[in-house]
Each structure stands twice: as C-alpha cells, then as structure tokens.
C-alpha positions as a Python dict, from the first residue, in 0.01 Angstrom:
ca = {
    (1, 'M'): (0, 0, 0),
    (2, 'F'): (99, 366, 4),
    (3, 'E'): (244, 335, 350),
    (4, 'H'): (229, 707, 432),
    (5, 'L'): (-24, 920, 249),
    (6, 'D'): (123, 1259, 340),
    (7, 'D'): (475, 1150, 242),
    (8, 'P'): (449, 860, -7),
    (9, 'A'): (716, 600, 50),
    (10, 'P'): (752, 228, -17),
    (11, 'P'): (606, -16, 235),
    (12, 'E'): (815, -209, 483),
    (13, 'A'): (1029, -474, 346),
    (14, 'T'): (973, -831, 424),
    (15, 'A'): (1172, -1144, 406),
    (16, 'R'): (1085, -1506, 369),
    (17, 'T'): (1197, -1841, 508),
    (18, 'L'): (1569, -1911, 493),
    (19, 'G'): (1523, -2273, 393),
    (20, 'A'): (1328, -2178, 82),
    (21, 'V'): (1587, -1921, -16),
    (22, 'L'): (1882, -2152, 24),
    (23, 'A'): (1710, -2438, -158),
    (24, 'R'): (1613, -2215, -448),
    (25, 'A'): (1958, -2057, -458),
    (26, 'A'): (2121, -2399, -469),
    (27, 'R'): (1897, -2509, -756),
    (28, 'L'): (1969, -2182, -933),
    (29, 'R'): (2345, -2224, -894),
    (30, 'R'): (2324, -2576, -1036),
    (31, 'R'): (2125, -2451, -1335),
    (32, 'R'): (2377, -2171, -1392),
    (33, 'A'): (2669, -2412, -1370),
    (34, 'T'): (2505, -2639, -1626),
    (35, 'S'): (2430, -2343, -1853),
    (36, 'A'): (2785, -2219, -1825),
    (37, 'L'): (2926, -2561, -1918),
    (38, 'G'): (2689, -2581, -2212),
    (39, 'G'): (2800, -2236, -2323),
    (40, 'V'): (3166, -2344, -2319),
    (41, 'V'): (3092, -2648, -2536),
    (42, 'V'): (2886, -2454, -2784),
    (43, 'G'): (3148, -2178, -2794),
    (44, 'A'): (3418, -2432, -2878),
    (45, 'L'): (3210, -2565, -3165),
    (46, 'A'): (3081, -2244, -3318),
    (47, 'L'): (3291, -1929, -3370),
    (48, 'G'): (2977, -1733, -3449),
    (49, 'V'): (2847, -1782, -3097),
    (50, 'V'): (3176, -1656, -2955),
    (51, 'I'): (3151, -1344, -3170),
    (52, 'G'): (2791, -1293, -3056),
    (53, 'V'): (2898, -1308, -2690),
    (54, 'V'): (3172, -1053, -2748),
    (55, 'V'): (2931, -814, -2921),
    (56, 'S'): (2651, -845, -2666),
    (57, 'G'): (2876, -819, -2357),
    (58, 'P'): (2991, -1064, -2089),
    (59, 'P'): (2769, -1366, -2026),
    (60, 'R'): (2570, -1392, -1705),
    (61, 'S'): (2812, -1648, -1555),
    (62, 'Q'): (3093, -1393, -1587),
    (63, 'T'): (2892, -1092, -1473),
    (64, 'F'): (2794, -1257, -1143),
    (65, 'A'): (3099, -1481, -1102),
    (66, 'A'): (3216, -1306, -783),
    (67, 'F'): (2873, -1324, -623),
    (68, 'E'): (2822, -1692, -703),
    (69, 'S'): (3169, -1827, -632),
    (70, 'E'): (3318, -1628, -341),
    (71, 'S'): (3254, -1773, 4),
    (72, 'G'): (3376, -1481, 213),
    (73, 'L'): (3254, -1124, 239),
    (74, 'L'): (3182, -970, -98),
    (75, 'A'): (3331, -638, -197),
    (76, 'T'): (3103, -335, -203),
    (77, 'G'): (2983, -285, -559),
    (78, 'T'): (2982, -655, -651),
    (79, 'P'): (2697, -722, -901),
    (80, 'V'): (2405, -917, -754),
    (81, 'P'): (2171, -1129, -972),
    (82, 'S'): (1808, -1023, -941),
    (83, 'S'): (1709, -1388, -892),
    (84, 'D'): (1888, -1387, -555),
    (85, 'L'): (1686, -1098, -409),
    (86, 'A'): (1476, -1202, -109),
    (87, 'S'): (1266, -886, -73),
    (88, 'V'): (1278, -531, -205),
    (89, 'V'): (1173, -176, -117),
    (90, 'F'): (1191, 131, -340),
    (91, 'V'): (1232, 499, -260),
    (92, 'G'): (1073, 652, -569),
    (93, 'D'): (1080, 489, -910),
    (94, 'L'): (1460, 445, -939),
    (95, 'H'): (1630, 386, -604),
    (96, 'G'): (1575, 42, -449),
    (97, 'F'): (1713, -173, -169),
    (98, 'A'): (1701, -551, -131),
    (99, 'L'): (1787, -819, 124),
    (100, 'V'): (1998, -1102, -17),
    (101, 'V'): (2125, -1428, 133),
    (102, 'H'): (2481, -1520, 32),
    (103, 'G'): (2605, -1835, 201),
    (104, 'T'): (2564, -1780, 575),
    (105, 'Q'): (2557, -1401, 539),
    (106, 'T'): (2269, -1163, 486),
    (107, 'L'): (2365, -868, 269),
    (108, 'L'): (2207, -548, 144),
    (109, 'A'): (2196, -472, -228),
    (110, 'V'): (2109, -141, -391),
    (111, 'S'): (1975, -38, -732),
    (112, 'V'): (1975, 311, -884),
    (113, 'D'): (1803, 223, -1213),
    (114, 'G'): (1462, 100, -1102),
    (115, 'G'): (1576, -255, -1039),
    (116, 'D'): (1751, -330, -1368),
    (117, 'T'): (2086, -387, -1191),
    (118, 'W'): (2191, -447, -830),
    (119, 'T'): (2519, -419, -641),
    (120, 'V'): (2634, -497, -287),
    (121, 'A'): (2598, -204, -43),
    (122, 'D'): (2673, -394, 281),
    (123, 'P'): (2814, -750, 255),
    (124, 'S'): (2720, -855, 610),
    (125, 'L'): (2419, -703, 785),
    (126, 'P'): (2391, -710, 1166),
    (127, 'V'): (2058, -896, 1139),
    (128, 'S'): (2034, -1242, 985),
    (129, 'F'): (1771, -1356, 741),
    (130, 'P'): (1475, -1356, 780),
    (131, 'A'): (1464, -986, 864),
    (132, 'Q'): (1251, -683, 785),
    (133, 'F'): (1361, -343, 667),
    (134, 'E'): (1241, -1, 550),
    (135, 'F'): (1401, 306, 393),
    (136, 'S'): (1244, 650, 421),
    (137, 'D'): (1482, 802, 165),
    (138, 'T'): (1803, 708, -12),
    (139, 'G'): (2008, 751, 307),
    (140, 'H'): (1796, 660, 609),
    (141, 'G'): (1688, 303, 673),
    (142, 'Y'): (1577, 66, 948),
    (143, 'L'): (1647, -305, 995),
    (144, 'W'): (1491, -543, 1247),
    (145, 'G'): (1353, -895, 1290),
    (146, 'G'): (1540, -1211, 1214),
    (147, 'P'): (1625, -1474, 1477),
    (148, 'P'): (1617, -1339, 1833),
    (149, 'S'): (1928, -1330, 2045),
    (150, 'A'): (2000, -1593, 2308),
    (151, 'T'): (1817, -1372, 2558),
    (152, 'G'): (1510, -1342, 2332),
    (153, 'T'): (1568, -983, 2224),
    (154, 'V'): (1514, -840, 1875),
    (155, 'A'): (1702, -516, 1812),
    (156, 'L'): (1651, -225, 1573),
    (157, 'W'): (1942, -110, 1355),
    (158, 'V'): (1958, 232, 1188),
    (159, 'T'): (2156, 360, 889),
    (160, 'S'): (2206, 716, 766),
    (161, 'D'): (2438, 639, 472),
    (162, 'G'): (2225, 423, 247),
    (163, 'G'): (2293, 96, 429),
    (164, 'R'): (2673, 101, 420),
    (165, 'S'): (2692, 111, 802),
    (166, 'W'): (2444, 46, 1084),
    (167, 'A'): (2406, 156, 1448),
    (168, 'R'): (2196, -19, 1710),
    (169, 'A'): (1903, 182, 1849),
    (170, 'G'): (1843, 181, 2223),
    (171, 'L'): (1505, 6, 2203),
    (172, 'G'): (1378, -326, 2325),
    (173, 'P'): (1352, -592, 2429),
    (174, 'V'): (1160, -684, 2111),
    (175, 'V'): (1116, -442, 1818),
    (176, 'S'): (815, -580, 1635),
    (177, 'D'): (740, -328, 1357),
    (178, 'V'): (878, 5, 1234),
    (179, 'S'): (744, 279, 1010),
    (180, 'A'): (903, 606, 901),
    (181, 'V'): (755, 922, 747),
    (182, 'G'): (1062, 1123, 661),
    (183, 'P'): (1262, 1178, 982),
    (184, 'D'): (958, 1087, 1195),
    (185, 'V'): (992, 718, 1292),
    (186, 'W'): (764, 497, 1500),
    (187, 'A'): (856, 161, 1650),
    (188, 'V'): (613, -82, 1813),
    (189, 'V'): (801, -259, 2090),
    (190, 'G'): (710, -568, 2289),
    (191, 'T'): (799, -544, 2656),
    (192, 'C'): (880, -914, 2705),
    (193, 'P'): (1164, -1109, 2541),
    (194, 'I'): (1064, -1386, 2301),
    (195, 'R'): (1051, -1712, 2495),
    (196, 'P'): (1037, -2078, 2391),
    (197, 'L'): (730, -2165, 2600),
    (198, 'A'): (388, -2006, 2623),
    (199, 'G'): (335, -1747, 2892),
    (200, 'P'): (119, -1448, 2972),
    (201, 'A'): (74, -1178, 2709),
    (202, 'C'): (290, -867, 2747),
    (203, 'P'): (208, -498, 2698),
    (204, 'V'): (300, -319, 2376),
    (205, 'V'): (456, 30, 2377),
    (206, 'L'): (515, 287, 2103),
    (207, 'E'): (853, 456, 2073),
    (208, 'V'): (895, 770, 1860),
    (209, 'S'): (1195, 936, 1696),
    (210, 'T'): (1192, 1272, 1518),
    (211, 'D'): (1556, 1262, 1406),
    (212, 'N'): (1575, 961, 1173),
    (213, 'G'): (1607, 709, 1456),
    (214, 'Q'): (1901, 868, 1638),
    (215, 'T'): (1711, 929, 1964),
    (216, 'W'): (1384, 784, 2095),
    (217, 'T'): (1112, 872, 2347),
    (218, 'G'): (795, 697, 2453),
    (219, 'A'): (469, 814, 2301),
    (220, 'G'): (216, 995, 2518),
    (221, 'A'): (26, 675, 2585),
    (222, 'A'): (84, 306, 2517),
    (223, 'P'): (-168, 141, 2284),
    (224, 'P'): (-412, -70, 2490),
    (225, 'L'): (-279, -393, 2340),
    (226, 'S'): (-77, -695, 2437),
    (227, 'E'): (126, -946, 2240),
    (228, 'N'): (214, -1312, 2261),
    (229, 'A'): (588, -1328, 2309),
    (230, 'E'): (604, -1691, 2197),
    (231, 'V'): (494, -1646, 1834),
    (232, 'T'): (775, -1662, 1576),
    (233, 'V'): (1134, -1555, 1540),
    (234, 'S'): (1022, -1223, 1393),
    (235, 'D'): (717, -1165, 1613),
    (236, 'E'): (465, -1158, 1331),
    (237, 'N'): (155, -1116, 1545),
    (238, 'I'): (185, -738, 1562),
    (239, 'E'): (161, -484, 1280),
    (240, 'L'): (195, -107, 1260),
    (241, 'A'): (-7, 50, 975),
    (242, 'R'): (104, 412, 951),
    (243, 'I'): (-130, 637, 752),
    (244, 'T'): (14, 987, 810),
    (245, 'R'): (260, 1141, 1054),
    (246, 'A'): (-5, 1148, 1328),
    (247, 'R'): (-251, 875, 1229),
    (248, 'A'): (-186, 502, 1257),
    (249, 'Y'): (-335, 165, 1342),
    (250, 'V'): (-175, -110, 1548),
    (251, 'L'): (-299, -467, 1500),
    (252, 'T'): (-216, -757, 1730),
    (253, 'F'): (-343, -1111, 1747),
    (254, 'A'): (-252, -1395, 1981),
    (255, 'A'): (-386, -1739, 2073),
    (256, 'E'): (-620, -1771, 2368),
    (257, 'A'): (-658, -2089, 2571),
    (258, 'G'): (-965, -2283, 2459),
    (259, 'A'): (-1039, -2052, 2166),
    (260, 'P'): (-1064, -2195, 1811),
    (261, 'G'): (-828, -1936, 1666),
    (262, 'V'): (-674, -1617, 1796),
    (263, 'T'): (-802, -1298, 1948),
    (264, 'G'): (-731, -997, 1730),
    (265, 'S'): (-721, -641, 1859),
    (266, 'L'): (-710, -320, 1656),
    (267, 'T'): (-647, 27, 1793),
    (268, 'Y'): (-615, 370, 1632),
    (269, 'T'): (-447, 701, 1708),
    (270, 'A'): (-513, 1034, 1538),
    (271, 'D'): (-274, 1243, 1748),
    (272, 'G'): (66, 1079, 1722),
    (273, 'G'): (9, 826, 1998),
    (274, 'Q'): (-114, 1066, 2265),
    (275, 'T'): (-448, 885, 2281),
    (276, 'W'): (-581, 557, 2142),
    (277, 'A'): (-926, 427, 2049),
    (278, 'S'): (-1019, 63, 2002),
    (279, 'R'): (-1167, -59, 1672),
    (280, 'P'): (-1350, -390, 1619),
    (281, 'D'): (-1157, -675, 1463),
    (282, 'P'): (-1381, -826, 1190),
    (283, 'C'): (-1209, -1162, 1151),
    (284, 'P'): (-1444, -1445, 1264),
    (285, 'P'): (-1329, -1756, 1453),
    (286, 'Y'): (-1125, -2001, 1244),
    (287, 'F'): (-1048, -1720, 995),
    (288, 'D'): (-837, -1528, 1246),
    (289, 'F'): (-519, -1733, 1279),
    (290, 'G'): (-351, -1468, 1065),
    (291, 'E'): (-444, -1107, 998),
    (292, 'Q'): (-304, -825, 788),
    (293, 'I'): (-422, -466, 760),
    (294, 'A'): (-367, -214, 481),
    (295, 'A'): (-517, 121, 382),
    (296, 'S'): (-543, 379, 108),
    (297, 'G'): (-645, 651, 354),
    (298, 'T'): (-735, 712, 715),
    (299, 'A'): (-1094, 596, 657),
    (300, 'D'): (-1040, 327, 389),
    (301, 'L'): (-917, 4, 551),
    (302, 'W'): (-864, -348, 417),
    (303, 'M'): (-826, -650, 645),
    (304, 'I'): (-715, -992, 526),
    (305, 'C'): (-814, -1275, 761),
    (306, 'A'): (-670, -1624, 726),
    (307, 'S'): (-715, -1969, 875),
    (308, 'Q'): (-464, -2227, 980),
    (309, 'A'): (-252, -2342, 687),
    (310, 'S'): (-212, -2692, 552),
    (311, 'A'): (-58, -2846, 239),
    (312, 'G'): (-12, -2512, 68),
    (313, 'T'): (-368, -2390, 129),
    (314, 'Q'): (-528, -2145, 367),
    (315, 'A'): (-886, -2015, 391),
    (316, 'K'): (-898, -1639, 351),
    (317, 'A'): (-1143, -1352, 388),
    (318, 'L'): (-1126, -984, 297),
    (319, 'Y'): (-1314, -726, 503),
    (320, 'R'): (-1350, -359, 410),
    (321, 'S'): (-1420, -49, 616),
    (322, 'S'): (-1494, 300, 483),
    (323, 'D'): (-1518, 470, 823),
    (324, 'G'): (-1178, 402, 975),
    (325, 'G'): (-1258, 60, 1115),
    (326, 'A'): (-1576, 143, 1309),
    (327, 'Q'): (-1775, -92, 1085),
    (328, 'W'): (-1665, -371, 852),
    (329, 'S'): (-1825, -565, 567),
    (330, 'L'): (-1719, -891, 403),
    (331, 'A'): (-1595, -826, 48),
    (332, 'A'): (-1460, -1167, -62),
    (333, 'A'): (-1373, -1509, 75),
    (334, 'A'): (-1184, -1824, -16),
    (335, 'N'): (-1339, -2109, 182),
    (336, 'A'): (-1163, -2428, 289),
    (337, 'P'): (-1404, -2589, 540),
    (338, 'V'): (-1156, -2856, 643),
    (339, 'L'): (-933, -2575, 780),
    (340, 'T'): (-1212, -2373, 942),
    (341, 'G'): (-1403, -2630, 1143),
    (342, 'G'): (-1665, -2652, 871),
    (343, 'S'): (-1728, -2278, 884),
    (344, 'V'): (-1807, -2121, 544),
    (345, 'L'): (-1836, -1749, 474),
    (346, 'G'): (-2105, -1625, 237),
    (347, 'A'): (-1893, -1452, -23),
    (348, 'A'): (-1703, -1548, -336),
    (349, 'G'): (-1476, -1316, -532),
    (350, 'G'): (-1182, -1523, -650),
    (351, 'L'): (-952, -1499, -350),
    (352, 'P'): (-711, -1795, -370),
    (353, 'T'): (-707, -2073, -113),
    (354, 'G'): (-356, -2152, -233),
    (355, 'G'): (-69, -1972, -61),
    (356, 'Y'): (-12, -1822, 282),
    (357, 'V'): (-40, -1482, 443),
    (358, 'T'): (76, -1363, 786),
    (359, 'P'): (185, -1524, 1014),
    (360, 'Y'): (287, -1810, 786),
    (361, 'S'): (463, -1559, 563),
    (362, 'L'): (713, -1332, 733),
    (363, 'G'): (656, -961, 715),
    (364, 'H'): (343, -769, 621),
    (365, 'E'): (374, -735, 247),
    (366, 'N'): (133, -985, 100),
    (367, 'L'): (-123, -708, 42),
    (368, 'A'): (-52, -378, -137),
    (369, 'V'): (-345, -135, -144),
    (370, 'L'): (-324, 151, -395),
    (371, 'S'): (-671, 307, -370),
    (372, 'A'): (-1024, 240, -247),
    (373, 'T'): (-1074, 18, -554),
    (374, 'G'): (-731, -120, -646),
    (375, 'A'): (-507, -364, -462),
    (376, 'W'): (-260, -650, -518),
    (377, 'L'): (-225, -977, -323),
    (378, 'F'): (81, -1206, -332),
    (379, 'P'): (36, -1496, -88),
    (380, 'D'): (351, -1699, -28),
    (381, 'R'): (371, -2003, -258),
    (382, 'S'): (97, -1866, -483),
    (383, 'G'): (63, -1626, -772),
    (384, 'V'): (-7, -1252, -775),
    (385, 'Y'): (-371, -1142, -778),
    (386, 'E'): (-530, -804, -850),
    (387, 'T'): (-863, -635, -779),
    (388, 'T'): (-998, -322, -944),
    (389, 'D'): (-1343, -316, -779),
    (390, 'G'): (-1259, -272, -414),
    (391, 'G'): (-1183, -636, -342),
    (392, 'K'): (-1511, -789, -458),
    (393, 'T'): (-1340, -985, -736),
    (394, 'W'): (-980, -1099, -776),
    (395, 'G'): (-789, -1245, -1068),
    (396, 'V'): (-437, -1362, -1149),
    (397, 'V'): (-224, -1086, -1302),
    (398, 'A'): (-192, -1217, -1656),
    (399, 'G'): (86, -975, -1747),
    (400, 'L'): (313, -1120, -1478),
    (401, 'V'): (248, -1473, -1597),
    (402, 'E'): (326, -1370, -1955),
    (403, 'A'): (648, -1205, -1830),
    (404, 'G'): (765, -1531, -1671),
    (405, 'L'): (641, -1527, -1311),
    (406, 'V'): (569, -1884, -1204),
    (407, 'A'): (323, -1933, -918),
    (408, 'G'): (452, -2113, -611),
    (409, 'G'): (734, -1889, -494),
    (410, 'T'): (784, -1651, -206),
    (411, 'G'): (855, -1280, -216),
    (412, 'N'): (684, -944, -186),
    (413, 'V'): (492, -684, -387),
    (414, 'V'): (556, -310, -342),
    (415, 'F'): (445, 9, -515),
    (416, 'A'): (615, 348, -501),
    (417, 'D'): (312, 520, -654),
    (418, 'A'): (3, 431, -855),
    (419, 'T'): (201, 315, -1159),
    (420, 'H'): (549, 206, -1043),
    (421, 'G'): (549, -135, -876),
    (422, 'W'): (771, -439, -829),
    (423, 'V'): (716, -808, -759),
    (424, 'C'): (1011, -997, -612),
    (425, 'E'): (1005, -1379, -623),
    (426, 'T'): (1296, -1528, -432),
    (427, 'G'): (1515, -1756, -639),
    (428, 'T'): (1341, -1657, -962),
    (429, 'G'): (1369, -1286, -1030),
    (430, 'L'): (1224, -937, -1018),
    (431, 'W'): (942, -783, -1224),
    (432, 'R'): (850, -416, -1272),
    (433, 'T'): (554, -217, -1399),
    (434, 'T'): (569, 151, -1489),
    (435, 'D'): (205, 189, -1587),
    (436, 'G'): (27, -43, -1343),
    (437, 'R'): (-70, -279, -1627),
    (438, 'N'): (227, -410, -1824),
    (439, 'W'): (514, -600, -1660),
    (440, 'Q'): (873, -678, -1757),
    (441, 'R'): (1125, -912, -1605),
    (442, 'L'): (1443, -737, -1490),
    (443, 'G'): (1804, -839, -1472),
    (444, 'Q'): (1810, -1108, -1738),
}
C-alpha cells in the first residue's frame, strides 16, 4: 500500500523463510553451472556464438561470477543477480534496496536504475535472514527482525548512509514493527523477550523518533494492546499501519486458551500516539489465525483474515471499512471448510485458497493497497492477484504470468506510486511495472 499518504514512500520490506531461499539458490546455482558448461561447449564448436557473446557483452556467468563463487565477504559494488533478491523496497521509481542471502551471510543490495541492476551495499548485515527493513529516503533506513538473540531480544538497527553502516538503536527488548515518514519514525516494541514456552501476554509500547532514529522517546500513551511473546522468530503477530505522521493503526493477534483461533485487537491514534481508540476486529473464529491490515487513507481500511494453513492452502477472507474501522463488511472469501471447522463465509470473489499470508509468511507485504478500488495480493507459494473493484473480485495478473512469473514462490509486492510497482520472487527474479498494467522481467 501507500504506507504514508502525506509523504508517499515504499512499504516495509519483508523477508521469507531461509530454507526456501537456500534451496532455491542452490537449484539456481546448479542450473547456472550447467548453462555455463553448455555455453563453453557450444562456444568451442561455433565461432559465431563466440563473436555474438563478445558483441553483446559478458555472459551472465561472468557478470555474477564473484557473487556466485566467493565464500567470504563480498566487496562493495559486486553485481548481484536479481534472482537472488529475497525482498525489495523502493524510494521513488529508481532507487531500491534488497535483502539477499549469500552463504551464511545476509547482505544489502542497492539499485539506482529502477531494479535493472543491483550491487552490494553492505556485505554482512547485523541482522540475519529472515529480517525486515524499511528506507524513508536514499540515506535513512531501518532493519529489524530475524532470529532473536540468546536472551530473546530483537534489536533495531539504523543507517544514515544508504545501508553502508548500521548503528543499534536503544530500544527493546523486542522491536516488532517500524514505520518512518521522513525523519519521523515509529517503532512498536514488545515489553517481554521472546521465549520458547507459552506465557502471559505482554504490553506493547510505542517509541517515537523525530531525528531519523538517532534518539527515541515513549509516546504519550501506550496502545491498549498486548502481544504473545512466543509467536515466531520475527514476532509476526503485531503490525503497525502508519497512515500519516499522526494517524496510525496497530494490529495484534494472539492465541487464547480454549479458543478456536486467535483474538485480534485493533487500535487507532489520530494524534501521534497521545491517545488511542479501540476498533472492532472483523475476523471471525477459524479465519483469524492470521491477519493483515492495509489502507489507502485514514478511513479506507482493508483487512485480510486467514485460517490455519495446511498443504499449501489457507482459507482467507477480505473485510473492508470505509469509516476508519468502526464498521466492517465482508468483500470476498476463499473457503476451505476442512481448515475452518466446517465454517463457510457467504462470499465469493476469486480470492485464492492456495498460498499463505501472515503469520505463515514473514513480514506484512502480502497485500498492497493503492486506492479504495485497487489492490494487489501475493500470498507466499501462490501467484499474484489483483482487484480493481474494491476487493469484490480478484484475478491472476496475466501480465506477470506472460512475463515469466511462475506461481509457487515467495517474495513481496511493493508500489512506489500508482504506476510504479515491483514483484520480487525469491530464487526466480524481479518484475516491474511503470504503468500499473504491463510488466517486464528485470536483470536477465
């Protein structure tokens, strides 16, 4: 979605499971090795092919040789193949950042040409994959998530030089979600370390910085919410949906003993966190194991609700609100009664049962809302879907399929504005649109 409506910026970056990345990367490296060997044989047999390679530039195996073969830290500026990007964010239509896994290291890559080419900015980030990140401009960025420390803490790291160096912010113990509007940064922080066994829920607090994350103070009041500190390594049961500098929603959901699903809570501030007002959570039992909120404005809210996941499927429901979450209506549903205790919602609309959304996908970037009528949905291990009628009907984005996107991967979808968007599929590649309709594959 347009994360901040008074200062448009790309949404938060999200990462996906390390196992999937490494498996895909290994398969990709084997394919490249085979292709390279085939190219050598053909080159030895046909001089014309050799001439063609010289004219068209170095082959892919040479361009990315350092990235694919070196086991240590890569040099800054090393080219990075787009197929190795794990998740992306963009500051405007040209400048992008990406998380990349290289061996046992998590690195940051940067693009200055809209995603056509990528190079290493930081070869070894202080947070391991999976992690989340956001940039408010070309210099200032924020990195958090990933596996917790041995003490169960999850830190926030801040950069002011485009990701070349990072400093730890004095927040904790668990930084759950971060959002920046220019130099004004909010962080939702859990007050209990992540623990291996279930325990009581812990309060949530809001920390605020007005100097690009250099110094922090508590907001006027803590949101009346709690979180389950035993959820996942990146604490996916809490989400900060920032609308403007002063207006935001915080969503939490956690399991309750004896309940069929989870209990979701939604709260809203219109004055920068000085006061909070509760909003109803529309997700019904069995459809509330995962939730994700997005918005195109303070009043226009979208809520994805999801069931337990099994064998690549997950029941889903989309609820809409036009009054800032005071009232909700069901817009579409994808029913899977075996996953919802036989419960069936009375709506169709083409939402896919295939693929996962939060918390089975890390981060909060399955849903990108552009307006009150237009949105994009990319569930993990599914395809990319689009709606143009406010979520009542959804369909696969044919242009992405034609451009080579194969359903079944993981990644994220982000838009910098109404026409410039990107879909990143880990282990496969990166796609871009500049008109909101036609798509091209980048970095081939």
